[in-house]
Short mmCIF file of the C-alpha atoms (twelve columns), coordinates in Angstrom:
data_MODEL
# 
_entry.id   MODEL 
# 
loop_
_atom_site.group_PDB 
_atom_site.id 
_atom_site.type_symbol 
_atom_site.label_atom_id 
_atom_site.label_alt_id 
_atom_site.label_comp_id 
_atom_site.label_asym_id 
_atom_site.label_seq_id 
_atom_site.Cartn_x 
_atom_site.Cartn_y 
_atom_site.Cartn_z 
_atom_site.pdbx_PDB_model_num 
ATOM 1   C CA . UNK A 1   96.248  98.905  133.368 1 
ATOM 2   C CA . UNK A 2   94.439  102.327 133.306 1 
ATOM 3   C CA . UNK A 3   90.863  103.161 132.847 1 
ATOM 4   C CA . UNK A 4   90.703  106.442 130.703 1 
ATOM 5   C CA . UNK A 5   87.260  108.500 129.171 1 
ATOM 6   C CA . UNK A 6   87.445  108.462 125.742 1 
ATOM 7   C CA . UNK A 7   85.136  109.431 122.741 1 
ATOM 8   C CA . UNK A 8   84.374  106.359 121.127 1 
ATOM 9   C CA . UNK A 9   83.280  107.069 117.037 1 
ATOM 10  C CA . UNK A 10  81.385  104.720 114.289 1 
ATOM 11  C CA . UNK A 11  79.604  105.733 111.053 1 
ATOM 12  C CA . UNK A 12  76.715  105.803 113.076 1 
ATOM 13  C CA . UNK A 13  78.140  108.573 115.306 1 
ATOM 14  C CA . UNK A 14  79.867  108.955 118.948 1 
ATOM 15  C CA . UNK A 15  79.813  108.615 122.249 1 
ATOM 16  C CA . UNK A 16  81.638  108.728 125.655 1 
ATOM 17  C CA . UNK A 17  83.245  105.402 127.201 1 
ATOM 18  C CA . UNK A 18  85.902  104.275 129.195 1 
ATOM 19  C CA . UNK A 19  88.645  102.086 127.468 1 
ATOM 20  C CA . UNK A 20  91.506  100.454 129.249 1 
ATOM 21  C CA . UNK A 21  95.307  101.184 128.269 1 
ATOM 22  C CA . UNK A 22  98.065  99.602  129.268 1 
ATOM 23  C CA . UNK A 23  101.114 101.189 131.456 1 
ATOM 24  C CA . UNK A 24  104.589 101.996 130.747 1 
ATOM 25  C CA . UNK A 25  107.307 102.979 132.960 1 
ATOM 26  C CA . UNK A 26  110.903 103.646 132.677 1 
ATOM 27  C CA . UNK A 27  113.081 100.799 134.517 1 
ATOM 28  C CA . UNK A 28  116.471 101.977 135.246 1 
ATOM 29  C CA . UNK A 29  118.891 99.008  135.867 1 
ATOM 30  C CA . UNK A 30  121.849 99.828  138.240 1 
ATOM 31  C CA . UNK A 31  124.257 96.572  138.611 1 
ATOM 32  C CA . UNK A 32  126.582 97.001  141.794 1 
ATOM 33  C CA . UNK A 33  125.825 101.032 141.591 1 
ATOM 34  C CA . UNK A 34  126.290 101.594 138.172 1 
ATOM 35  C CA . UNK A 35  123.584 102.188 135.722 1 
ATOM 36  C CA . UNK A 36  123.787 99.804  132.858 1 
ATOM 37  C CA . UNK A 37  120.551 100.754 130.964 1 
ATOM 38  C CA . UNK A 38  116.895 102.175 131.108 1 
ATOM 39  C CA . UNK A 39  113.889 99.881  129.683 1 
ATOM 40  C CA . UNK A 40  110.474 100.677 128.905 1 
ATOM 41  C CA . UNK A 41  108.543 98.320  130.327 1 
ATOM 42  C CA . UNK A 42  105.396 96.929  131.876 1 
ATOM 43  C CA . UNK A 43  105.385 97.567  135.422 1 
ATOM 44  C CA . UNK A 44  104.799 93.942  136.303 1 
ATOM 45  C CA . UNK A 45  107.021 90.951  136.824 1 
ATOM 46  C CA . UNK A 46  110.325 93.313  137.347 1 
ATOM 47  C CA . UNK A 47  112.554 90.883  139.024 1 
ATOM 48  C CA . UNK A 48  112.104 88.426  136.399 1 
ATOM 49  C CA . UNK A 49  112.783 91.096  133.627 1 
ATOM 50  C CA . UNK A 50  115.827 92.390  135.422 1 
ATOM 51  C CA . UNK A 51  116.846 88.893  136.058 1 
ATOM 52  C CA . UNK A 52  116.426 87.790  132.312 1 
ATOM 53  C CA . UNK A 53  117.634 90.784  130.610 1 
ATOM 54  C CA . UNK A 54  121.375 90.393  132.727 1 
ATOM 55  C CA . UNK A 55  121.451 87.038  131.948 1 
ATOM 56  C CA . UNK A 56  120.427 87.163  127.869 1 
ATOM 57  C CA . UNK A 57  122.603 90.627  127.396 1 
ATOM 58  C CA . UNK A 58  125.596 88.256  128.658 1 
ATOM 59  C CA . UNK A 59  126.057 90.072  131.714 1 
ATOM 60  C CA . UNK A 60  125.782 87.298  134.060 1 
ATOM 61  C CA . UNK A 61  127.012 83.432  133.498 1 
ATOM 62  C CA . UNK A 62  123.592 82.458  135.199 1 
ATOM 63  C CA . UNK A 63  121.341 82.880  138.071 1 
ATOM 64  C CA . UNK A 64  123.979 82.329  140.981 1 
ATOM 65  C CA . UNK A 65  125.489 85.243  140.168 1 
ATOM 66  C CA . UNK A 66  123.041 87.205  141.527 1 
ATOM 67  C CA . UNK A 67  123.058 88.121  145.267 1 
ATOM 68  C CA . UNK A 68  119.890 90.238  144.816 1 
ATOM 69  C CA . UNK A 69  117.925 92.814  142.907 1 
ATOM 70  C CA . UNK A 70  116.017 94.970  144.751 1 
ATOM 71  C CA . UNK A 71  113.141 96.982  142.844 1 
ATOM 72  C CA . UNK A 72  111.739 100.647 144.013 1 
ATOM 73  C CA . UNK A 73  108.654 101.106 142.420 1 
ATOM 74  C CA . UNK A 74  108.425 104.728 143.288 1 
ATOM 75  C CA . UNK A 75  111.587 105.540 141.401 1 
ATOM 76  C CA . UNK A 76  111.162 103.066 138.834 1 
ATOM 77  C CA . UNK A 77  114.704 101.740 139.709 1 
ATOM 78  C CA . UNK A 78  116.229 98.189  139.712 1 
ATOM 79  C CA . UNK A 79  119.450 97.473  142.144 1 
ATOM 80  C CA . UNK A 80  121.354 94.446  141.288 1 
ATOM 81  C CA . UNK A 81  124.230 93.262  143.443 1 
ATOM 82  C CA . UNK A 82  126.336 90.547  141.265 1 
ATOM 83  C CA . UNK A 83  129.096 88.624  142.069 1 
ATOM 84  C CA . UNK A 84  131.219 89.567  139.341 1 
ATOM 85  C CA . UNK A 85  134.164 91.825  139.791 1 
ATOM 86  C CA . UNK A 86  133.092 95.065  137.421 1 
ATOM 87  C CA . UNK A 87  131.952 95.227  134.222 1 
ATOM 88  C CA . UNK A 88  134.415 96.698  131.852 1 
ATOM 89  C CA . UNK A 89  134.203 100.432 130.245 1 
ATOM 90  C CA . UNK A 90  133.820 98.872  127.134 1 
ATOM 91  C CA . UNK A 91  130.742 97.155  127.797 1 
ATOM 92  C CA . UNK A 92  128.835 99.787  129.613 1 
ATOM 93  C CA . UNK A 93  129.219 102.071 126.559 1 
ATOM 94  C CA . UNK A 94  128.828 99.517  123.496 1 
ATOM 95  C CA . UNK A 95  124.756 99.227  123.453 1 
ATOM 96  C CA . UNK A 96  122.769 98.605  120.308 1 
ATOM 97  C CA . UNK A 97  119.526 99.716  120.332 1 
ATOM 98  C CA . UNK A 98  117.265 97.444  118.691 1 
ATOM 99  C CA . UNK A 99  113.931 97.470  116.746 1 
ATOM 100 C CA . UNK A 100 111.758 96.263  119.729 1 
ATOM 101 C CA . UNK A 101 109.101 98.360  120.838 1 
ATOM 102 C CA . UNK A 102 109.832 99.425  123.809 1 
ATOM 103 C CA . UNK A 103 113.563 100.396 123.205 1 
ATOM 104 C CA . UNK A 104 115.093 97.508  123.547 1 
ATOM 105 C CA . UNK A 105 118.886 97.038  124.277 1 
ATOM 106 C CA . UNK A 106 121.282 94.153  123.489 1 
ATOM 107 C CA . UNK A 107 125.235 94.378  124.090 1 
ATOM 108 C CA . UNK A 108 127.859 94.259  121.292 1 
ATOM 109 C CA . UNK A 109 129.397 91.052  123.691 1 
ATOM 110 C CA . UNK A 110 126.334 89.522  123.657 1 
ATOM 111 C CA . UNK A 111 126.419 89.459  120.016 1 
ATOM 112 C CA . UNK A 112 129.574 88.422  119.265 1 
ATOM 113 C CA . UNK A 113 128.698 85.486  122.097 1 
ATOM 114 C CA . UNK A 114 125.753 84.475  119.653 1 
ATOM 115 C CA . UNK A 115 128.058 83.926  116.601 1 
ATOM 116 C CA . UNK A 116 129.700 81.143  118.115 1 
ATOM 117 C CA . UNK A 117 126.877 79.156  119.148 1 
ATOM 118 C CA . UNK A 118 125.930 75.756  117.398 1 
ATOM 119 C CA . UNK A 119 122.978 74.128  118.824 1 
ATOM 120 C CA . UNK A 120 123.010 70.059  119.279 1 
ATOM 121 C CA . UNK A 121 120.794 68.132  117.444 1 
ATOM 122 C CA . UNK A 122 118.167 65.779  119.328 1 
ATOM 123 C CA . UNK A 123 115.569 67.599  121.006 1 
ATOM 124 C CA . UNK A 124 112.229 67.466  118.734 1 
ATOM 125 C CA . UNK A 125 108.439 68.338  119.198 1 
ATOM 126 C CA . UNK A 126 105.359 67.511  117.445 1 
ATOM 127 C CA . UNK A 127 103.736 69.887  115.248 1 
ATOM 128 C CA . UNK A 128 100.132 69.845  116.797 1 
ATOM 129 C CA . UNK A 129 102.261 70.972  120.596 1 
ATOM 130 C CA . UNK A 130 103.401 73.734  118.836 1 
ATOM 131 C CA . UNK A 131 99.533  74.626  117.096 1 
ATOM 132 C CA . UNK A 132 98.006  74.089  120.471 1 
ATOM 133 C CA . UNK A 133 100.577 76.135  122.442 1 
ATOM 134 C CA . UNK A 134 100.161 79.117  120.219 1 
ATOM 135 C CA . UNK A 135 96.851  78.763  120.277 1 
ATOM 136 C CA . UNK A 136 96.764  79.121  124.025 1 
ATOM 137 C CA . UNK A 137 99.111  82.122  124.414 1 
ATOM 138 C CA . UNK A 138 97.174  84.255  121.791 1 
ATOM 139 C CA . UNK A 139 94.166  83.802  123.563 1 
ATOM 140 C CA . UNK A 140 95.094  83.868  127.217 1 
ATOM 141 C CA . UNK A 141 95.991  87.473  127.894 1 
ATOM 142 C CA . UNK A 142 93.819  89.269  129.909 1 
ATOM 143 C CA . UNK A 143 95.489  92.730  129.415 1 
ATOM 144 C CA . UNK A 144 95.832  92.105  125.535 1 
ATOM 145 C CA . UNK A 145 92.488  91.210  125.246 1 
ATOM 146 C CA . UNK A 146 91.381  94.443  127.491 1 
ATOM 147 C CA . UNK A 147 94.381  97.019  125.601 1 
ATOM 148 C CA . UNK A 148 95.709  95.424  122.376 1 
ATOM 149 C CA . UNK A 149 98.669  96.901  123.875 1 
ATOM 150 C CA . UNK A 150 101.190 94.192  125.322 1 
ATOM 151 C CA . UNK A 151 103.163 91.433  123.501 1 
ATOM 152 C CA . UNK A 152 102.918 88.091  125.165 1 
ATOM 153 C CA . UNK A 153 105.924 85.218  125.671 1 
ATOM 154 C CA . UNK A 154 105.883 81.758  126.735 1 
ATOM 155 C CA . UNK A 155 108.613 78.834  127.659 1 
ATOM 156 C CA . UNK A 156 107.090 75.373  127.664 1 
ATOM 157 C CA . UNK A 157 108.358 71.940  127.263 1 
ATOM 158 C CA . UNK A 158 106.915 69.090  125.718 1 
ATOM 159 C CA . UNK A 159 104.900 68.013  128.399 1 
ATOM 160 C CA . UNK A 160 102.670 71.302  128.479 1 
ATOM 161 C CA . UNK A 161 104.529 73.009  131.191 1 
ATOM 162 C CA . UNK A 162 104.203 76.824  130.279 1 
ATOM 163 C CA . UNK A 163 105.743 80.023  131.877 1 
ATOM 164 C CA . UNK A 164 104.017 83.071  130.561 1 
ATOM 165 C CA . UNK A 165 104.179 86.639  130.381 1 
ATOM 166 C CA . UNK A 166 103.354 90.247  128.757 1 
ATOM 167 C CA . UNK A 167 104.725 93.941  128.122 1 
ATOM 168 C CA . UNK A 168 104.514 96.489  126.054 1 
ATOM 169 C CA . UNK A 169 107.898 95.340  124.709 1 
ATOM 170 C CA . UNK A 170 108.164 91.877  123.124 1 
ATOM 171 C CA . UNK A 171 111.844 91.466  124.080 1 
ATOM 172 C CA . UNK A 172 111.116 92.460  127.649 1 
ATOM 173 C CA . UNK A 173 108.405 89.823  127.693 1 
ATOM 174 C CA . UNK A 174 111.017 87.247  126.210 1 
ATOM 175 C CA . UNK A 175 113.417 88.316  129.258 1 
ATOM 176 C CA . UNK A 176 110.770 87.816  131.887 1 
ATOM 177 C CA . UNK A 177 109.989 84.481  131.235 1 
ATOM 178 C CA . UNK A 178 113.716 83.721  130.793 1 
ATOM 179 C CA . UNK A 179 114.041 85.346  134.295 1 
ATOM 180 C CA . UNK A 180 111.660 83.561  135.792 1 
ATOM 181 C CA . UNK A 181 112.765 79.971  134.419 1 
ATOM 182 C CA . UNK A 182 116.216 80.403  135.896 1 
ATOM 183 C CA . UNK A 183 114.730 80.747  139.184 1 
ATOM 184 C CA . UNK A 184 113.048 77.763  138.587 1 
ATOM 185 C CA . UNK A 185 116.040 76.041  137.112 1 
ATOM 186 C CA . UNK A 186 114.349 75.105  134.062 1 
ATOM 187 C CA . UNK A 187 116.111 72.792  131.484 1 
ATOM 188 C CA . UNK A 188 116.318 75.466  128.399 1 
ATOM 189 C CA . UNK A 189 117.834 72.850  126.023 1 
ATOM 190 C CA . UNK A 190 114.450 70.911  126.243 1 
ATOM 191 C CA . UNK A 191 111.990 74.082  126.080 1 
ATOM 192 C CA . UNK A 192 110.528 76.402  123.255 1 
ATOM 193 C CA . UNK A 193 110.262 79.995  123.082 1 
ATOM 194 C CA . UNK A 194 106.922 81.211  121.992 1 
ATOM 195 C CA . UNK A 195 106.369 84.977  121.334 1 
ATOM 196 C CA . UNK A 196 103.696 86.613  119.596 1 
ATOM 197 C CA . UNK A 197 105.413 89.668  117.909 1 
ATOM 198 C CA . UNK A 198 108.031 89.157  114.847 1 
ATOM 199 C CA . UNK A 199 111.586 87.637  115.117 1 
ATOM 200 C CA . UNK A 200 114.255 90.033  114.724 1 
ATOM 201 C CA . UNK A 201 117.988 89.657  115.369 1 
ATOM 202 C CA . UNK A 202 117.697 90.895  118.810 1 
ATOM 203 C CA . UNK A 203 115.391 88.333  120.034 1 
ATOM 204 C CA . UNK A 204 116.855 85.416  118.475 1 
ATOM 205 C CA . UNK A 205 119.805 86.636  120.268 1 
ATOM 206 C CA . UNK A 206 118.255 86.084  123.575 1 
ATOM 207 C CA . UNK A 207 116.992 82.889  122.671 1 
ATOM 208 C CA . UNK A 208 120.423 81.299  121.315 1 
ATOM 209 C CA . UNK A 209 121.884 82.954  124.682 1 
ATOM 210 C CA . UNK A 210 119.394 80.296  126.668 1 
ATOM 211 C CA . UNK A 211 120.612 77.855  124.006 1 
ATOM 212 C CA . UNK A 212 116.799 76.959  123.426 1 
ATOM 213 C CA . UNK A 213 116.668 74.956  120.787 1 
ATOM 214 C CA . UNK A 214 112.857 75.972  119.179 1 
ATOM 215 C CA . UNK A 215 111.322 79.397  118.375 1 
ATOM 216 C CA . UNK A 216 107.934 79.886  117.626 1 
ATOM 217 C CA . UNK A 217 106.062 83.277  116.377 1 
ATOM 218 C CA . UNK A 218 102.648 83.792  114.800 1 
ATOM 219 C CA . UNK A 219 104.585 87.047  112.799 1 
ATOM 220 C CA . UNK A 220 107.177 86.865  110.297 1 
ATOM 221 C CA . UNK A 221 110.829 86.572  110.907 1 
ATOM 222 C CA . UNK A 222 113.707 89.147  109.365 1 
ATOM 223 C CA . UNK A 223 116.213 88.008  107.165 1 
ATOM 224 C CA . UNK A 224 119.048 88.561  109.755 1 
ATOM 225 C CA . UNK A 225 117.230 86.465  112.571 1 
ATOM 226 C CA . UNK A 226 116.788 83.807  109.406 1 
ATOM 227 C CA . UNK A 227 120.512 83.465  108.847 1 
ATOM 228 C CA . UNK A 228 121.410 83.252  112.360 1 
ATOM 229 C CA . UNK A 229 119.305 80.029  112.920 1 
ATOM 230 C CA . UNK A 230 120.762 78.633  110.067 1 
ATOM 231 C CA . UNK A 231 124.185 78.920  111.231 1 
ATOM 232 C CA . UNK A 232 123.423 77.893  114.511 1 
ATOM 233 C CA . UNK A 233 120.601 74.860  113.877 1 
ATOM 234 C CA . UNK A 234 118.047 76.400  115.831 1 
ATOM 235 C CA . UNK A 235 114.813 75.957  114.563 1 
ATOM 236 C CA . UNK A 236 112.974 78.933  113.727 1 
ATOM 237 C CA . UNK A 237 108.559 79.078  113.158 1 
ATOM 238 C CA . UNK A 238 106.886 81.935  112.190 1 
ATOM 239 C CA . UNK A 239 103.497 82.425  110.552 1 
ATOM 240 C CA . UNK A 240 102.308 79.978  113.411 1 
ATOM 241 C CA . UNK A 241 98.298  80.083  113.338 1 
ATOM 242 C CA . UNK A 242 95.273  78.107  112.922 1 
ATOM 243 C CA . UNK A 243 96.514  74.520  111.202 1 
ATOM 244 C CA . UNK A 244 99.918  75.879  109.572 1 
ATOM 245 C CA . UNK A 245 103.221 77.316  110.275 1 
ATOM 246 C CA . UNK A 246 106.285 78.192  108.299 1 
ATOM 247 C CA . UNK A 247 109.484 76.428  109.230 1 
ATOM 248 C CA . UNK A 248 112.692 78.586  108.225 1 
ATOM 249 C CA . UNK A 249 115.397 76.546  109.360 1 
ATOM 250 C CA . UNK A 250 116.268 73.397  111.318 1 
ATOM 251 C CA . UNK A 251 112.809 71.860  110.264 1 
ATOM 252 C CA . UNK A 252 114.228 68.068  111.694 1 
ATOM 253 C CA . UNK A 253 113.238 69.244  115.189 1 
ATOM 254 C CA . UNK A 254 109.646 69.239  114.208 1 
ATOM 255 C CA . UNK A 255 107.868 65.831  113.615 1 
# 
């Protein structure tokens, strides 16, 4: 965060004060020396962001494929070394720039993969647990309180263990918690993903890539997200605030 002197105006007049503003950096990601993408992101949790992005984009099969991630915070560059033999010319250029703030990117191959996903039944969670987790997510981000300029995401289990992250892009926040969870060996199939932003198809694609059975937001889903969730048997929950929620797919997971 950075403080700026601003002019604050109300009906009663104006005065000068300091205001906190969230930071934004362009992070260029290279894999084995080859540039893959540049993400507009918050300058925190960048190793988690890179690991999560590589996984949810379908560029690595798991965390063990990554030998190292080096972050240069002067040039804002991430150098990742992976064990895979090259990425293929077609993959490097088949990018889709998404609807997410911060210019999100997905690769067409990852979208092809999620179209074949069908999540198994079995995982369930109580509705009050979801409401409590969302209340916690929306109230604990210090940067959001100070700037209003970041999204938050969290990965949680039914026992209340939570991994959280903030970023200017909601998709980046999701990748950060995914990357952190990959390093910890979290069981995605027994987890819930919470995001403060709307649920669109690229966010749903990241969740399906992880095989996370439930995604929850205080915002709205898009029609494509609902369609994908229903096809994949993923529980999609929107408009989660206070004591209410809308379940758009696979409601049998919520007790």
